[in-house]
mmCIF file of the N, C-alpha and C atoms, coordinates in Angstrom:
data_MODEL
# 
_entry.id   MODEL 
# 
loop_
_atom_site.group_PDB 
_atom_site.id 
_atom_site.type_symbol 
_atom_site.label_atom_id 
_atom_site.label_alt_id 
_atom_site.label_comp_id 
_atom_site.label_asym_id 
_atom_site.label_entity_id 
_atom_site.label_seq_id 
_atom_site.pdbx_PDB_ins_code 
_atom_site.Cartn_x 
_atom_site.Cartn_y 
_atom_site.Cartn_z 
_atom_site.occupancy 
_atom_site.B_iso_or_equiv 
_atom_site.pdbx_formal_charge 
_atom_site.auth_seq_id 
_atom_site.auth_comp_id 
_atom_site.auth_asym_id 
_atom_site.auth_atom_id 
_atom_site.pdbx_PDB_model_num 
ATOM 1   N N  . MET A 1 1  ? 0.828  -0.999 -0.116  1.00 0.00 ? 1  MET A N  1 
ATOM 2   C CA . MET A 1 1  ? -0.065 -0.217 0.138   1.00 0.00 ? 1  MET A CA 1 
ATOM 3   C C  . MET A 1 1  ? 0.922  1.144  -0.153  1.00 0.00 ? 1  MET A C  1 
ATOM 4   N N  . PHE A 1 2  ? 0.509  2.255  -0.667  1.00 0.00 ? 2  PHE A N  1 
ATOM 5   C CA . PHE A 1 2  ? 1.103  3.537  -0.773  1.00 0.00 ? 2  PHE A CA 1 
ATOM 6   C C  . PHE A 1 2  ? 1.022  4.602  0.362   1.00 0.00 ? 2  PHE A C  1 
ATOM 7   N N  . ARG A 1 3  ? 2.151  4.965  1.138   1.00 0.00 ? 3  ARG A N  1 
ATOM 8   C CA . ARG A 1 3  ? 2.089  5.625  2.077   1.00 0.00 ? 3  ARG A CA 1 
ATOM 9   C C  . ARG A 1 3  ? 2.252  7.011  2.078   1.00 0.00 ? 3  ARG A C  1 
ATOM 10  N N  . TYR A 1 4  ? 2.107  7.857  2.821   1.00 0.00 ? 4  TYR A N  1 
ATOM 11  C CA . TYR A 1 4  ? 2.162  9.355  2.603   1.00 0.00 ? 4  TYR A CA 1 
ATOM 12  C C  . TYR A 1 4  ? 3.671  9.645  3.045   1.00 0.00 ? 4  TYR A C  1 
ATOM 13  N N  . HIS A 1 5  ? 4.102  9.008  4.175   1.00 0.00 ? 5  HIS A N  1 
ATOM 14  C CA . HIS A 1 5  ? 5.513  8.795  4.524   1.00 0.00 ? 5  HIS A CA 1 
ATOM 15  C C  . HIS A 1 5  ? 6.820  8.584  3.403   1.00 0.00 ? 5  HIS A C  1 
ATOM 16  N N  . GLU A 1 6  ? 6.296  7.716  2.626   1.00 0.00 ? 6  GLU A N  1 
ATOM 17  C CA . GLU A 1 6  ? 7.032  7.447  1.301   1.00 0.00 ? 6  GLU A CA 1 
ATOM 18  C C  . GLU A 1 6  ? 7.275  8.474  0.572   1.00 0.00 ? 6  GLU A C  1 
ATOM 19  N N  . LEU A 1 7  ? 6.298  9.641  0.784   1.00 0.00 ? 7  LEU A N  1 
ATOM 20  C CA . LEU A 1 7  ? 6.532  10.879 -0.206  1.00 0.00 ? 7  LEU A CA 1 
ATOM 21  C C  . LEU A 1 7  ? 7.369  11.968 0.467   1.00 0.00 ? 7  LEU A C  1 
ATOM 22  N N  . GLU A 1 8  ? 7.627  11.765 1.640   1.00 0.00 ? 8  GLU A N  1 
ATOM 23  C CA . GLU A 1 8  ? 8.189  13.005 2.547   1.00 0.00 ? 8  GLU A CA 1 
ATOM 24  C C  . GLU A 1 8  ? 9.405  13.355 2.292   1.00 0.00 ? 8  GLU A C  1 
ATOM 25  N N  . PRO A 1 9  ? 10.614 12.264 2.379   1.00 0.00 ? 9  PRO A N  1 
ATOM 26  C CA . PRO A 1 9  ? 11.903 12.942 1.561   1.00 0.00 ? 9  PRO A CA 1 
ATOM 27  C C  . PRO A 1 9  ? 11.987 13.578 0.568   1.00 0.00 ? 9  PRO A C  1 
ATOM 28  N N  . GLN A 1 10 ? 11.159 13.295 -0.615  1.00 0.00 ? 10 GLN A N  1 
ATOM 29  C CA . GLN A 1 10 ? 11.340 13.622 -1.935  1.00 0.00 ? 10 GLN A CA 1 
ATOM 30  C C  . GLN A 1 10 ? 10.860 15.307 -1.909  1.00 0.00 ? 10 GLN A C  1 
ATOM 31  N N  . MET A 1 11 ? 9.517  15.422 -0.708  1.00 0.00 ? 11 MET A N  1 
ATOM 32  C CA . MET A 1 11 ? 8.798  16.546 -0.997  1.00 0.00 ? 11 MET A CA 1 
ATOM 33  C C  . MET A 1 11 ? 9.546  17.333 -0.389  1.00 0.00 ? 11 MET A C  1 
ATOM 34  N N  . THR A 1 12 ? 10.397 16.966 1.062   1.00 0.00 ? 12 THR A N  1 
ATOM 35  C CA . THR A 1 12 ? 11.615 17.758 1.624   1.00 0.00 ? 12 THR A CA 1 
ATOM 36  C C  . THR A 1 12 ? 12.109 18.646 0.932   1.00 0.00 ? 12 THR A C  1 
ATOM 37  N N  . SER A 1 13 ? 13.113 17.211 -0.256  1.00 0.00 ? 13 SER A N  1 
ATOM 38  C CA . SER A 1 13 ? 13.833 18.023 -1.176  1.00 0.00 ? 13 SER A CA 1 
ATOM 39  C C  . SER A 1 13 ? 13.514 18.675 -2.032  1.00 0.00 ? 13 SER A C  1 
ATOM 40  N N  . ILE A 1 14 ? 12.558 18.791 -2.728  1.00 0.00 ? 14 ILE A N  1 
ATOM 41  C CA . ILE A 1 14 ? 11.658 19.616 -3.899  1.00 0.00 ? 14 ILE A CA 1 
ATOM 42  C C  . ILE A 1 14 ? 11.676 21.116 -3.154  1.00 0.00 ? 14 ILE A C  1 
ATOM 43  N N  . ALA A 1 15 ? 10.941 20.925 -1.855  1.00 0.00 ? 15 ALA A N  1 
ATOM 44  C CA . ALA A 1 15 ? 10.775 22.078 -0.992  1.00 0.00 ? 15 ALA A CA 1 
ATOM 45  C C  . ALA A 1 15 ? 12.193 23.070 -0.574  1.00 0.00 ? 15 ALA A C  1 
ATOM 46  N N  . ALA A 1 16 ? 12.744 22.278 -0.671  1.00 0.00 ? 16 ALA A N  1 
ATOM 47  C CA . ALA A 1 16 ? 14.441 22.888 0.080   1.00 0.00 ? 16 ALA A CA 1 
ATOM 48  C C  . ALA A 1 16 ? 14.912 23.510 -1.375  1.00 0.00 ? 16 ALA A C  1 
ATOM 49  N N  . LEU A 1 17 ? 14.971 22.573 -2.486  1.00 0.00 ? 17 LEU A N  1 
ATOM 50  C CA . LEU A 1 17 ? 15.436 23.152 -3.574  1.00 0.00 ? 17 LEU A CA 1 
ATOM 51  C C  . LEU A 1 17 ? 14.474 24.183 -4.304  1.00 0.00 ? 17 LEU A C  1 
ATOM 52  N N  . LEU A 1 18 ? 13.452 24.736 -3.865  1.00 0.00 ? 18 LEU A N  1 
ATOM 53  C CA . LEU A 1 18 ? 12.614 25.677 -4.372  1.00 0.00 ? 18 LEU A CA 1 
ATOM 54  C C  . LEU A 1 18 ? 12.847 27.221 -3.271  1.00 0.00 ? 18 LEU A C  1 
ATOM 55  N N  . MET A 1 19 ? 12.790 26.428 -2.072  1.00 0.00 ? 19 MET A N  1 
ATOM 56  C CA . MET A 1 19 ? 13.716 28.064 -1.115  1.00 0.00 ? 19 MET A CA 1 
ATOM 57  C C  . MET A 1 19 ? 15.062 28.028 -1.606  1.00 0.00 ? 19 MET A C  1 
ATOM 58  N N  . GLN A 1 20 ? 15.905 27.105 -1.589  1.00 0.00 ? 20 GLN A N  1 
ATOM 59  C CA . GLN A 1 20 ? 17.159 27.708 -2.595  1.00 0.00 ? 20 GLN A CA 1 
ATOM 60  C C  . GLN A 1 20 ? 17.128 28.488 -3.831  1.00 0.00 ? 20 GLN A C  1 
ATOM 61  N N  . LYS A 1 21 ? 15.856 28.148 -4.651  1.00 0.00 ? 21 LYS A N  1 
ATOM 62  C CA . LYS A 1 21 ? 16.109 28.908 -6.346  1.00 0.00 ? 21 LYS A CA 1 
ATOM 63  C C  . LYS A 1 21 ? 15.473 30.198 -5.516  1.00 0.00 ? 21 LYS A C  1 
ATOM 64  N N  . GLN A 1 22 ? 14.507 30.271 -4.887  1.00 0.00 ? 22 GLN A N  1 
ATOM 65  C CA . GLN A 1 22 ? 13.493 31.707 -4.450  1.00 0.00 ? 22 GLN A CA 1 
ATOM 66  C C  . GLN A 1 22 ? 14.791 32.755 -3.998  1.00 0.00 ? 22 GLN A C  1 
ATOM 67  N N  . HIS A 1 23 ? 15.497 32.184 -2.972  1.00 0.00 ? 23 HIS A N  1 
ATOM 68  C CA . HIS A 1 23 ? 16.683 33.029 -2.067  1.00 0.00 ? 23 HIS A CA 1 
ATOM 69  C C  . HIS A 1 23 ? 17.320 33.472 -3.481  1.00 0.00 ? 23 HIS A C  1 
ATOM 70  N N  . LEU A 1 24 ? 18.169 32.800 -4.306  1.00 0.00 ? 24 LEU A N  1 
ATOM 71  C CA . LEU A 1 24 ? 19.111 32.983 -5.516  1.00 0.00 ? 24 LEU A CA 1 
ATOM 72  C C  . LEU A 1 24 ? 18.576 34.031 -6.483  1.00 0.00 ? 24 LEU A C  1 
ATOM 73  N N  . LEU A 1 25 ? 17.078 34.342 -6.506  1.00 0.00 ? 25 LEU A N  1 
ATOM 74  C CA . LEU A 1 25 ? 16.306 34.894 -7.711  1.00 0.00 ? 25 LEU A CA 1 
ATOM 75  C C  . LEU A 1 25 ? 16.251 36.076 -7.109  1.00 0.00 ? 25 LEU A C  1 
ATOM 76  N N  . GLY A 1 26 ? 16.166 36.457 -5.577  1.00 0.00 ? 26 GLY A N  1 
ATOM 77  C CA . GLY A 1 26 ? 16.136 37.273 -4.998  1.00 0.00 ? 26 GLY A CA 1 
ATOM 78  C C  . GLY A 1 26 ? 17.310 37.932 -4.676  1.00 0.00 ? 26 GLY A C  1 
ATOM 79  N N  . ARG A 1 27 ? 18.408 37.194 -5.120  1.00 0.00 ? 27 ARG A N  1 
ATOM 80  C CA . ARG A 1 27 ? 19.682 37.892 -4.943  1.00 0.00 ? 27 ARG A CA 1 
ATOM 81  C C  . ARG A 1 27 ? 19.869 38.328 -6.135  1.00 0.00 ? 27 ARG A C  1 
ATOM 82  N N  . LEU A 1 28 ? 19.491 37.903 -7.306  1.00 0.00 ? 28 LEU A N  1 
ATOM 83  C CA . LEU A 1 28 ? 19.441 38.602 -8.721  1.00 0.00 ? 28 LEU A CA 1 
ATOM 84  C C  . LEU A 1 28 ? 18.771 39.675 -8.771  1.00 0.00 ? 28 LEU A C  1 
ATOM 85  N N  . GLU A 1 29 ? 17.852 39.975 -7.993  1.00 0.00 ? 29 GLU A N  1 
ATOM 86  C CA . GLU A 1 29 ? 16.837 41.203 -7.758  1.00 0.00 ? 29 GLU A CA 1 
ATOM 87  C C  . GLU A 1 29 ? 17.593 42.462 -7.089  1.00 0.00 ? 29 GLU A C  1 
ATOM 88  N N  . GLU A 1 30 ? 18.999 42.055 -6.951  1.00 0.00 ? 30 GLU A N  1 
ATOM 89  C CA . GLU A 1 30 ? 20.036 43.068 -6.063  1.00 0.00 ? 30 GLU A CA 1 
ATOM 90  C C  . GLU A 1 30 ? 20.945 43.601 -7.021  1.00 0.00 ? 30 GLU A C  1 
ATOM 91  N N  . CYS A 1 31 ? 20.776 43.085 -8.187  1.00 0.00 ? 31 CYS A N  1 
ATOM 92  C CA . CYS A 1 31 ? 22.023 43.768 -9.227  1.00 0.00 ? 31 CYS A CA 1 
ATOM 93  C C  . CYS A 1 31 ? 23.204 43.424 -8.704  1.00 0.00 ? 31 CYS A C  1 
ATOM 94  N N  . PRO A 1 32 ? 23.382 41.964 -8.653  1.00 0.00 ? 32 PRO A N  1 
ATOM 95  C CA . PRO A 1 32 ? 25.143 41.537 -8.289  1.00 0.00 ? 32 PRO A CA 1 
ATOM 96  C C  . PRO A 1 32 ? 26.202 41.928 -9.268  1.00 0.00 ? 32 PRO A C  1 
ATOM 97  N N  . GLY A 1 33 ? 27.292 42.067 -8.949  1.00 0.00 ? 33 GLY A N  1 
ATOM 98  C CA . GLY A 1 33 ? 28.382 42.266 -10.122 1.00 0.00 ? 33 GLY A CA 1 
ATOM 99  C C  . GLY A 1 33 ? 28.551 41.005 -10.899 1.00 0.00 ? 33 GLY A C  1 
ATOM 100 N N  . PRO A 1 34 ? 28.997 41.028 -12.133 1.00 0.00 ? 34 PRO A N  1 
ATOM 101 C CA . PRO A 1 34 ? 29.244 39.911 -13.067 1.00 0.00 ? 34 PRO A CA 1 
ATOM 102 C C  . PRO A 1 34 ? 29.562 38.813 -12.603 1.00 0.00 ? 34 PRO A C  1 
ATOM 103 N N  . ASN A 1 35 ? 30.151 38.841 -11.561 1.00 0.00 ? 35 ASN A N  1 
ATOM 104 C CA . ASN A 1 35 ? 31.088 37.620 -11.390 1.00 0.00 ? 35 ASN A CA 1 
ATOM 105 C C  . ASN A 1 35 ? 30.451 36.516 -10.551 1.00 0.00 ? 35 ASN A C  1 
ATOM 106 N N  . GLU A 1 36 ? 29.326 37.657 -9.356  1.00 0.00 ? 36 GLU A N  1 
ATOM 107 C CA . GLU A 1 36 ? 28.536 36.767 -8.584  1.00 0.00 ? 36 GLU A CA 1 
ATOM 108 C C  . GLU A 1 36 ? 26.924 36.640 -9.385  1.00 0.00 ? 36 GLU A C  1 
ATOM 109 N N  . ARG A 1 37 ? 26.800 37.129 -10.560 1.00 0.00 ? 37 ARG A N  1 
ATOM 110 C CA . ARG A 1 37 ? 25.426 37.051 -11.241 1.00 0.00 ? 37 ARG A CA 1 
ATOM 111 C C  . ARG A 1 37 ? 25.696 35.679 -11.704 1.00 0.00 ? 37 ARG A C  1 
ATOM 112 N N  . GLU A 1 38 ? 27.019 35.509 -12.791 1.00 0.00 ? 38 GLU A N  1 
ATOM 113 C CA . GLU A 1 38 ? 27.630 34.292 -13.148 1.00 0.00 ? 38 GLU A CA 1 
ATOM 114 C C  . GLU A 1 38 ? 27.464 33.290 -12.194 1.00 0.00 ? 38 GLU A C  1 
ATOM 115 N N  . GLU A 1 39 ? 27.930 33.217 -10.928 1.00 0.00 ? 39 GLU A N  1 
ATOM 116 C CA . GLU A 1 39 ? 27.536 31.881 -9.943  1.00 0.00 ? 39 GLU A CA 1 
ATOM 117 C C  . GLU A 1 39 ? 26.063 32.002 -9.766  1.00 0.00 ? 39 GLU A C  1 
ATOM 118 N N  . ILE A 1 40 ? 25.524 32.696 -9.570  1.00 0.00 ? 40 ILE A N  1 
ATOM 119 C CA . ILE A 1 40 ? 23.893 32.775 -8.809  1.00 0.00 ? 40 ILE A CA 1 
ATOM 120 C C  . ILE A 1 40 ? 23.343 31.635 -10.169 1.00 0.00 ? 40 ILE A C  1 
ATOM 121 N N  . GLU A 1 41 ? 23.511 32.299 -11.402 1.00 0.00 ? 41 GLU A N  1 
ATOM 122 C CA . GLU A 1 41 ? 23.094 31.557 -12.750 1.00 0.00 ? 41 GLU A CA 1 
ATOM 123 C C  . GLU A 1 41 ? 23.763 30.321 -12.938 1.00 0.00 ? 41 GLU A C  1 
ATOM 124 N N  . ARG A 1 42 ? 24.599 29.923 -12.522 1.00 0.00 ? 42 ARG A N  1 
ATOM 125 C CA . ARG A 1 42 ? 25.205 28.522 -11.973 1.00 0.00 ? 42 ARG A CA 1 
ATOM 126 C C  . ARG A 1 42 ? 24.366 27.614 -11.573 1.00 0.00 ? 42 ARG A C  1 
ATOM 127 N N  . LEU A 1 43 ? 24.296 28.329 -10.117 1.00 0.00 ? 43 LEU A N  1 
ATOM 128 C CA . LEU A 1 43 ? 23.248 27.696 -9.198  1.00 0.00 ? 43 LEU A CA 1 
ATOM 129 C C  . LEU A 1 43 ? 22.113 27.417 -9.435  1.00 0.00 ? 43 LEU A C  1 
ATOM 130 N N  . LEU A 1 44 ? 21.546 28.394 -9.816  1.00 0.00 ? 44 LEU A N  1 
ATOM 131 C CA . LEU A 1 44 ? 20.298 28.272 -10.390 1.00 0.00 ? 44 LEU A CA 1 
ATOM 132 C C  . LEU A 1 44 ? 19.805 27.119 -11.772 1.00 0.00 ? 44 LEU A C  1 
ATOM 133 N N  . ASP A 1 45 ? 21.005 26.888 -12.524 1.00 0.00 ? 45 ASP A N  1 
ATOM 134 C CA . ASP A 1 45 ? 20.708 26.098 -13.305 1.00 0.00 ? 45 ASP A CA 1 
ATOM 135 C C  . ASP A 1 45 ? 20.593 24.641 -12.947 1.00 0.00 ? 45 ASP A C  1 
ATOM 136 N N  . ARG A 1 46 ? 21.633 24.604 -12.065 1.00 0.00 ? 46 ARG A N  1 
ATOM 137 C CA . ARG A 1 46 ? 22.081 23.068 -11.442 1.00 0.00 ? 46 ARG A CA 1 
ATOM 138 C C  . ARG A 1 46 ? 20.479 23.110 -10.467 1.00 0.00 ? 46 ARG A C  1 
ATOM 139 N N  . ILE A 1 47 ? 20.117 23.808 -9.607  1.00 0.00 ? 47 ILE A N  1 
ATOM 140 C CA . ILE A 1 47 ? 18.369 23.684 -8.819  1.00 0.00 ? 47 ILE A CA 1 
ATOM 141 C C  . ILE A 1 47 ? 17.583 23.264 -10.037 1.00 0.00 ? 47 ILE A C  1 
ATOM 142 N N  . ASP A 1 48 ? 17.635 23.537 -11.052 1.00 0.00 ? 48 ASP A N  1 
ATOM 143 C CA . ASP A 1 48 ? 16.496 23.335 -12.239 1.00 0.00 ? 48 ASP A CA 1 
ATOM 144 C C  . ASP A 1 48 ? 16.672 22.042 -12.478 1.00 0.00 ? 48 ASP A C  1 
ATOM 145 N N  . ALA A 1 49 ? 17.897 21.729 -12.973 1.00 0.00 ? 49 ALA A N  1 
ATOM 146 C CA . ALA A 1 49 ? 18.266 20.264 -13.399 1.00 0.00 ? 49 ALA A CA 1 
ATOM 147 C C  . ALA A 1 49 ? 17.934 19.142 -12.048 1.00 0.00 ? 49 ALA A C  1 
ATOM 148 N N  . GLU A 1 50 ? 18.180 19.414 -10.969 1.00 0.00 ? 50 GLU A N  1 
ATOM 149 C CA . GLU A 1 50 ? 18.048 18.602 -9.505  1.00 0.00 ? 50 GLU A CA 1 
ATOM 150 C C  . GLU A 1 50 ? 16.320 18.322 -9.694  1.00 0.00 ? 50 GLU A C  1 
ATOM 151 N N  . LEU A 1 51 ? 15.638 19.523 -9.828  1.00 0.00 ? 51 LEU A N  1 
ATOM 152 C CA . LEU A 1 51 ? 14.134 19.687 -9.741  1.00 0.00 ? 51 LEU A CA 1 
ATOM 153 C C  . LEU A 1 51 ? 13.649 18.488 -11.365 1.00 0.00 ? 51 LEU A C  1 
ATOM 154 N N  . ASN A 1 52 ? 13.843 19.069 -11.983 1.00 0.00 ? 52 ASN A N  1 
ATOM 155 C CA . ASN A 1 52 ? 13.598 18.406 -13.452 1.00 0.00 ? 52 ASN A CA 1 
ATOM 156 C C  . ASN A 1 52 ? 13.846 16.849 -13.456 1.00 0.00 ? 52 ASN A C  1 
ATOM 157 N N  . ALA A 1 53 ? 15.239 16.263 -12.608 1.00 0.00 ? 53 ALA A N  1 
ATOM 158 C CA . ALA A 1 53 ? 15.424 14.703 -12.210 1.00 0.00 ? 53 ALA A CA 1 
ATOM 159 C C  . ALA A 1 53 ? 14.312 14.476 -11.424 1.00 0.00 ? 53 ALA A C  1 
ATOM 160 N N  . LEU A 1 54 ? 13.893 14.862 -10.442 1.00 0.00 ? 54 LEU A N  1 
ATOM 161 C CA . LEU A 1 54 ? 13.087 14.631 -9.523  1.00 0.00 ? 54 LEU A CA 1 
ATOM 162 C C  . LEU A 1 54 ? 11.982 14.262 -10.472 1.00 0.00 ? 54 LEU A C  1 
ATOM 163 N N  . ASP A 1 55 ? 11.359 15.235 -11.285 1.00 0.00 ? 55 ASP A N  1 
ATOM 164 C CA . ASP A 1 55 ? 9.988  15.366 -11.955 1.00 0.00 ? 55 ASP A CA 1 
ATOM 165 C C  . ASP A 1 55 ? 10.311 14.304 -12.649 1.00 0.00 ? 55 ASP A C  1 
ATOM 166 N N  . ARG A 1 56 ? 11.289 13.705 -13.166 1.00 0.00 ? 56 ARG A N  1 
ATOM 167 C CA . ARG A 1 56 ? 11.624 12.612 -14.474 1.00 0.00 ? 56 ARG A CA 1 
ATOM 168 C C  . ARG A 1 56 ? 10.981 11.414 -13.503 1.00 0.00 ? 56 ARG A C  1 
ATOM 169 N N  . ALA A 1 57 ? 11.517 11.389 -12.284 1.00 0.00 ? 57 ALA A N  1 
ATOM 170 C CA . ALA A 1 57 ? 11.791 10.249 -11.319 1.00 0.00 ? 57 ALA A CA 1 
ATOM 171 C C  . ALA A 1 57 ? 10.144 9.804  -11.160 1.00 0.00 ? 57 ALA A C  1 
ATOM 172 N N  . ASP A 1 58 ? 9.334  10.917 -10.985 1.00 0.00 ? 58 ASP A N  1 
ATOM 173 C CA . ASP A 1 58 ? 7.833  10.757 -10.558 1.00 0.00 ? 58 ASP A CA 1 
ATOM 174 C C  . ASP A 1 58 ? 7.531  10.208 -11.765 1.00 0.00 ? 58 ASP A C  1 
ATOM 175 N N  . ARG A 1 59 ? 7.421  10.360 -12.630 1.00 0.00 ? 59 ARG A N  1 
ATOM 176 C CA . ARG A 1 59 ? 7.087  9.811  -13.987 1.00 0.00 ? 59 ARG A CA 1 
ATOM 177 C C  . ARG A 1 59 ? 6.970  8.164  -14.360 1.00 0.00 ? 59 ARG A C  1 
ATOM 178 N N  . LEU A 1 60 ? 8.216  8.086  -14.037 1.00 0.00 ? 60 LEU A N  1 
ATOM 179 C CA . LEU A 1 60 ? 8.744  6.264  -13.606 1.00 0.00 ? 60 LEU A CA 1 
ATOM 180 C C  . LEU A 1 60 ? 7.747  5.487  -13.022 1.00 0.00 ? 60 LEU A C  1 
# 
């Protein structure tokens, strides 16, 4: 039988990634310098890739 607690770790991961993404987007709005902007964009790309991987895992 499928139980809610089986979803909890994945939902926690998704929530953490979304919070990190929100924080980074907020930093982008503060007009960082070019080096910091590049680093933020790299981190956002990594977060998006992780979210996409979790989404694909749900569809299997």
